[in-house]
MARNU-438716 format. One record per residue (C-alpha): residue number from 1; y, x, z; residue in one letter. Coordinates in pm, 1 decimal. Example, Ala and Ser with C-alpha at 12.3 -4.5 7.8 and 13.67 -1.06 7.14 Angstrom:
+-----+----------+----------+----------+-----+
:   n :        v :        u :        w : res :
+-----+----------+----------+----------+-----+
:   1 :   -450.0 :   1230.0 :    780.0 :   A :
:   2 :   -106.0 :   1367.0 :    714.0 :   S :
+-----+----------+----------+----------+-----+
END
This chain:
+-----+----------+----------+----------+-----+
:   n :        v :        u :        w : res :
+-----+----------+----------+----------+-----+
:   1 :  10504.3 :   9589.5 :  11918.2 :   M :
:   2 :  10500.5 :   9708.4 :  11556.5 :   T :
:   3 :  10707.9 :   9486.5 :  11328.1 :   P :
:   4 :  10534.0 :   9315.2 :  11039.0 :   T :
:   5 :  10658.4 :   9401.8 :  10693.6 :   H :
:   6 :  10846.1 :   9071.7 :  10685.8 :   A :
:   7 :  11042.7 :   9182.8 :  10992.9 :   Q :
:   8 :  11103.7 :   9537.5 :  10872.7 :   D :
:   9 :  11406.1 :   9594.3 :  10643.7 :   Y :
:  10 :  11223.3 :   9885.7 :  10479.5 :   R :
:  11 :  10964.5 :   9662.4 :  10313.1 :   Y :
:  12 :  11202.5 :   9455.0 :  10096.2 :   P :
:  13 :  11415.0 :   9763.8 :  10031.8 :   L :
:  14 :  11105.8 :   9961.9 :   9930.3 :   G :
:  15 :  10966.5 :   9683.6 :   9715.0 :   L :
:  16 :  11299.7 :   9653.3 :   9534.5 :   A :
:  17 :  11310.7 :  10030.8 :   9476.1 :   R :
:  18 :  10949.9 :  10037.9 :   9356.5 :   L :
:  19 :  11016.6 :   9747.2 :   9120.9 :   T :
:  20 :  11323.9 :   9929.1 :   8987.3 :   E :
:  21 :  11106.5 :  10231.4 :   8905.6 :   I :
:  22 :  10776.7 :  10075.4 :   8803.5 :   D :
:  23 :  10838.6 :   9709.4 :   8730.3 :   G :
:  24 :  10531.8 :   9507.4 :   8824.1 :   A :
:  25 :  10329.6 :   9815.3 :   8922.2 :   A :
:  26 :  10434.0 :   9766.7 :   9283.4 :   G :
:  27 :  10273.5 :   9426.4 :   9292.0 :   E :
:  28 :   9963.6 :   9576.1 :   9130.8 :   A :
:  29 :   9938.8 :   9834.4 :   9413.3 :   V :
:  30 :   9962.4 :   9560.9 :   9674.7 :   I :
:  31 :   9700.4 :   9350.1 :   9496.2 :   A :
:  32 :   9464.2 :   9645.2 :   9444.0 :   A :
:  33 :   9469.1 :   9732.6 :   9813.9 :   L :
:  34 :   9472.7 :   9377.1 :   9952.4 :   A :
:  35 :   9098.4 :   9353.0 :  10009.1 :   D :
:  36 :   9044.7 :   9702.1 :  10146.5 :   I :
:  37 :   9364.0 :   9847.5 :  10295.6 :   A :
:  38 :   9665.4 :   9617.1 :  10292.6 :   P :
:  39 :   9830.4 :   9829.0 :  10562.1 :   D :
:  40 :   9821.9 :  10127.6 :  10325.6 :   L :
:  41 :  10011.9 :   9927.2 :  10063.7 :   A :
:  42 :  10265.1 :   9828.5 :  10328.4 :   T :
:  43 :  10304.9 :  10191.3 :  10439.0 :   A :
:  44 :  10354.5 :  10311.5 :  10081.4 :   I :
:  45 :  10622.6 :  10051.7 :  10022.8 :   I :
:  46 :  10793.8 :  10082.4 :  10361.4 :   Q :
:  47 :  10787.5 :  10458.6 :  10401.5 :   F :
:  48 :  10753.9 :  10597.4 :  10051.9 :   G :
:  49 :  10995.1 :  10366.7 :   9878.3 :   F :
:  50 :  11185.6 :  10202.7 :  10164.8 :   G :
:  51 :  11271.8 :  10532.4 :  10332.4 :   E :
:  52 :  11216.5 :  10828.7 :  10100.0 :   I :
:  53 :  11299.2 :  10685.9 :   9756.9 :   Y :
:  54 :  11594.8 :  10496.0 :   9907.0 :   S :
:  55 :  11768.8 :  10802.8 :  10050.8 :   R :
:  56 :  12109.3 :  10875.6 :   9897.0 :   P :
:  57 :  12062.5 :  11248.5 :   9822.1 :   G :
:  58 :  11897.9 :  11221.1 :   9478.6 :   L :
:  59 :  11903.9 :  10972.8 :   9193.3 :   S :
:  60 :  11585.2 :  10788.7 :   9098.6 :   L :
:  61 :  11578.0 :  11002.1 :   8784.5 :   R :
:  62 :  11582.9 :  11321.5 :   8991.9 :   D :
:  63 :  11320.0 :  11185.2 :   9230.2 :   R :
:  64 :  11090.3 :  11106.1 :   8938.0 :   E :
:  65 :  11132.1 :  11460.8 :   8802.7 :   I :
:  66 :  11028.7 :  11599.4 :   9142.2 :   A :
:  67 :  10740.6 :  11355.0 :   9171.3 :   T :
:  68 :  10608.0 :  11427.0 :   8822.2 :   I :
:  69 :  10624.7 :  11799.5 :   8896.0 :   A :
:  70 :  10444.6 :  11763.3 :   9229.2 :   A :
:  71 :  10170.4 :  11535.1 :   9096.6 :   L :
:  72 :  10117.3 :  11764.5 :   8798.4 :   T :
:  73 :  10094.0 :  12067.0 :   9027.5 :   A :
:  74 :   9842.0 :  11890.6 :   9251.6 :   M :
:  75 :   9611.9 :  11848.8 :   8955.3 :   G :
:  76 :   9411.0 :  11583.5 :   9140.3 :   T :
:  77 :   9629.1 :  11275.1 :   9114.6 :   A :
:  78 :   9613.1 :  11167.5 :   8750.7 :   T :
:  79 :   9633.5 :  10790.8 :   8816.7 :   P :
:  80 :   9942.5 :  10837.9 :   9033.2 :   Q :
:  81 :  10090.3 :  11082.2 :   8780.5 :   L :
:  82 :  10055.7 :  10818.5 :   8506.4 :   K :
:  83 :  10236.1 :  10562.4 :   8724.2 :   V :
:  84 :  10522.0 :  10807.5 :   8777.3 :   H :
:  85 :  10530.5 :  10907.9 :   8411.2 :   L :
:  86 :  10593.3 :  10541.2 :   8334.4 :   H :
:  87 :  10846.3 :  10538.5 :   8616.2 :   G :
:  88 :  11021.3 :  10844.2 :   8473.1 :   G :
:  89 :  11056.9 :  10671.6 :   8139.6 :   L :
:  90 :  11181.7 :  10359.0 :   8316.1 :   N :
:  91 :  11461.1 :  10548.4 :   8492.2 :   V :
:  92 :  11579.9 :  10731.8 :   8181.5 :   G :
:  93 :  11372.1 :  11045.8 :   8137.9 :   L :
:  94 :  11296.4 :  11133.0 :   7778.2 :   S :
:  95 :  10962.7 :  11241.2 :   7639.6 :   R :
:  96 :  11106.8 :  11591.9 :   7591.1 :   A :
:  97 :  11227.6 :  11610.8 :   7952.0 :   E :
:  98 :  10892.2 :  11496.5 :   8088.9 :   I :
:  99 :  10694.1 :  11743.5 :   7879.1 :   T :
: 100 :  10930.6 :  12022.7 :   7986.2 :   E :
: 101 :  10877.3 :  11938.3 :   8354.6 :   V :
: 102 :  10500.7 :  11948.1 :   8302.7 :   I :
: 103 :  10524.2 :  12272.1 :   8101.8 :   F :
: 104 :  10723.5 :  12428.7 :   8389.3 :   Q :
: 105 :  10430.9 :  12358.9 :   8621.7 :   M :
: 106 :  10208.7 :  12595.1 :   8419.2 :   A :
: 107 :  10401.7 :  12880.9 :   8580.2 :   L :
: 108 :  10350.2 :  12758.7 :   8936.7 :   Y :
: 109 :  10033.9 :  12549.6 :   8930.2 :   A :
: 110 :   9846.0 :  12709.6 :   8641.1 :   G :
: 111 :   9757.5 :  12611.1 :   8289.6 :   F :
: 112 :   9473.4 :  12373.1 :   8386.1 :   P :
: 113 :   9711.9 :  12160.1 :   8594.6 :   A :
: 114 :   9972.7 :  12165.4 :   8317.7 :   A :
: 115 :   9713.5 :  12072.0 :   8055.5 :   L :
: 116 :   9586.8 :  11782.2 :   8265.9 :   N :
: 117 :   9944.0 :  11666.8 :   8318.7 :   G :
: 118 :  10022.4 :  11694.0 :   7949.5 :   M :
: 119 :   9715.2 :  11490.9 :   7854.4 :   F :
: 120 :   9817.5 :  11222.3 :   8106.3 :   A :
: 121 :  10166.1 :  11222.1 :   7951.4 :   A :
: 122 :  10016.4 :  11194.8 :   7603.4 :   K :
: 123 :   9831.5 :  10878.3 :   7711.1 :   E :
: 124 :  10142.0 :  10727.8 :   7869.7 :   V :
: 125 :  10357.8 :  10810.4 :   7566.8 :   F :
: 126 :  10097.6 :  10646.0 :   7340.3 :   A :
: 127 :  10088.2 :  10337.9 :   7564.9 :   D :
: 128 :  10467.0 :  10316.6 :   7553.5 :   R :
: 129 :  10507.7 :  10409.9 :   7187.7 :   G :
: 130 :  10734.4 :  10706.5 :   7260.9 :   V :
+-----+----------+----------+----------+-----+
END
């Protein structure tokens, strides 16, 4: 029998970690998926944040650097990149550090991916007034 998220320690741990990074964005993910794929929201919270983001090997700041780099390099995940750009700011990354991470991706993912990432960052910085 698969435990429900209420029975699984990873869900509250993941939700707490997600809230620490993104504030109310975690609740927005749950709400956005509630009518189509609530199990996906549970999996994101339990596995992504309850297991991966809660591991002791890296700080949240370091994890957000890696995540921003990966999402920029993908070039196809702009909505998720914006969430993690906000998250990076929330865990102490500066505007200069974020733009440098995105700039670094030009070398490995190409200029189009870096440009798309930089434009996403520009929107987030404007939203946040940074």
